[in-house]
C-alpha positions in Angstrom: 131.6 122.4 103.7 129.2 124.9 102.1 125.5 124.7 102.3 124.9 123.3 98.8 127.6 120.7 99.2 126.0 119.5 102.4 122.6 119.3 100.7 123.8 117.4 97.8 126.2 115.1 99.7 123.3 112.9 100.5 122.2 112.5 96.9 124.1 110.1 94.6 125.5 112.0 91.7 125.5 111.3 88.0 123.0 108.7 87.0 122.7 105.1 88.1 125.2 103.6 90.5 127.9 101.5 88.9 128.1 99.1 91.8 125.4 97.2 93.7 125.1 99.7 96.6 125.5 103.4 97.0 126.2 104.5 100.6 125.1 108.0 101.7 125.1 109.2 105.3 125.3 105.5 106.5 122.2 104.6 104.4 122.7 101.8 101.9 120.7 101.9 98.6 120.5 98.7 96.7 120.0 98.5 92.9 116.4 97.3 93.7 115.8 100.6 95.6 117.1 102.5 92.6 114.8 100.7 90.3 111.8 101.2 92.6 112.5 104.9 92.8 112.9 105.1 88.9 109.5 103.3 88.6 107.9 105.8 91.0 109.4 108.8 89.2 108.1 107.4 85.8 104.6 107.0 87.3 104.7 110.6 88.6 105.8 112.0 85.3 103.3 110.0 83.3 100.3 110.7 85.6 97.4 112.6 84.0 95.5 113.1 87.2 96.5 113.5 90.9 94.5 111.9 93.7 93.4 108.5 94.8 94.0 106.7 91.5 97.6 107.9 91.5 98.0 107.1 95.2 96.7 103.6 94.5 99.1 103.1 91.6 102.1 104.2 93.6 101.2 102.1 96.6 101.0 99.1 94.3 104.7 99.4 93.5 106.1 100.4 96.9 108.0 97.9 99.1 106.2 96.2 102.0 108.2 98.6 104.3 106.3 101.5 102.8 107.8 105.0 102.2 111.1 104.9 104.0 113.8 107.6 104.2 116.1 106.1 101.6 113.4 105.7 99.0 112.2 109.3 99.5 115.7 110.5 98.9 116.1 108.4 95.8 112.7 109.6 94.5 113.7 113.2 95.1 117.0 112.7 93.3 115.1 111.0 90.4 112.6 113.9 90.1 115.6 116.4 90.1 117.3 114.4 87.3 114.1 114.1 85.3 113.5 117.9 85.6 117.1 118.6 84.5 116.8 116.3 81.5 113.5 117.9 80.5 111.6 114.6 80.8 108.1 114.9 79.2 105.3 115.5 81.8 101.7 114.2 82.0 99.0 116.7 83.0 99.3 116.1 86.8 103.1 116.5 86.8 102.9 119.6 84.6 100.3 121.2 86.9 102.4 120.3 90.0 105.6 121.5 88.3 104.0 124.9 87.5 102.8 125.4 91.1 106.1 124.1 92.6 108.2 126.3 90.3 106.3 129.4 91.2 106.7 128.6 94.9 110.4 127.7 94.4 111.1 131.0 92.6 109.4 132.9 95.4 111.4 130.9 98.0 114.7 131.6 96.2 113.9 135.3 96.0 113.5 135.3 99.7 116.5 133.0 100.3 119.1 133.8 97.5 121.5 131.2 99.0 119.3 128.5 97.5 119.4 129.9 93.9 121.6 127.0 92.8 119.3 124.5 94.5 116.1 125.7 92.8 115.6 122.3 91.1 115.7 120.6 94.5 113.3 123.0 96.0 110.9 122.6 92.9 111.3 118.8 93.2 110.3 118.8 96.9 107.4 121.0 96.0 106.3 118.5 93.3 106.5 115.6 95.7 104.5 117.6 98.3 101.7 118.2 95.7 101.6 114.7 94.2 102.7 112.4 97.0 102.5 114.4 100.3 103.3 111.3 102.4 106.9 111.5 101.1 107.6 114.6 103.3 107.2 112.3 106.3 109.8 109.9 104.8 112.2 112.9 104.5 111.8 113.4 108.2 109.0 116.0 108.5 106.9 114.1 111.0 103.9 114.6 113.2 106.0 115.4 116.3 108.7 117.4 114.5 111.8 116.6 112.5 113.0 113.0 112.9 116.5 112.7 114.3 119.1 111.9 111.7 116.8 112.8 108.8 117.0 115.3 105.9 114.5 117.5 107.9 116.7 117.4 111.0 119.8 118.3 109.0 117.9 121.3 107.5 116.7 122.4 110.9 120.2 122.2 112.4 121.8 124.0 109.4 119.1 126.8 109.4 117.9 126.9 113.0 116.0 130.2 112.6 113.2 128.9 110.4 110.4 131.3 110.7 106.7 130.8 110.4 105.8 130.9 106.7 109.1 129.6 105.6 109.5 126.7 103.2 110.8 124.5 106.1 107.8 125.4 108.3 105.5 124.6 105.4 107.0 121.1 104.9 107.0 120.5 108.7 103.3 121.5 108.8 102.6 119.1 106.0 104.4 116.3 107.9 102.4 117.1 111.0 99.1 117.0 109.2 100.1 113.8 107.2 101.1 112.1 110.5 97.5 112.7 111.8 95.9 110.6 109.1 
């Protein structure tokens, strides 16, 4: 399996699931999870300002379980789809998109194997800028990558992540977020 196939194997493809549950890497996603992720993506794309008001609005729609791995993956997939469709962006999303796109382009220039995954890299960057606690849900935690997570998969696939790499940046964010 090539690198991009492995990355995208954990994201449901092609819109909304036709059945009640989509299973990905032994993680079940219900239709309720999909709707919650869609609601969060809509809030992110409509946001005019980042910060505490946005955080409060997002926390008001999240499950009692909080930001869990499956939800983070669904949100990432939703942001990717919205970017690919050219969904209109509020000021906060546009600003985050511009910053994340610049970082993604720089990252892809340094790591050409990710050229086809630039939307994923940009989507992760947007989530880091607007909802940084999602990086922990993707497995970038205070004590290092969480076993069985997206972060652990990335680290095992590319074990020579250097200081200053995109992976190390996300891990640093997860470590800092975990301290709060």
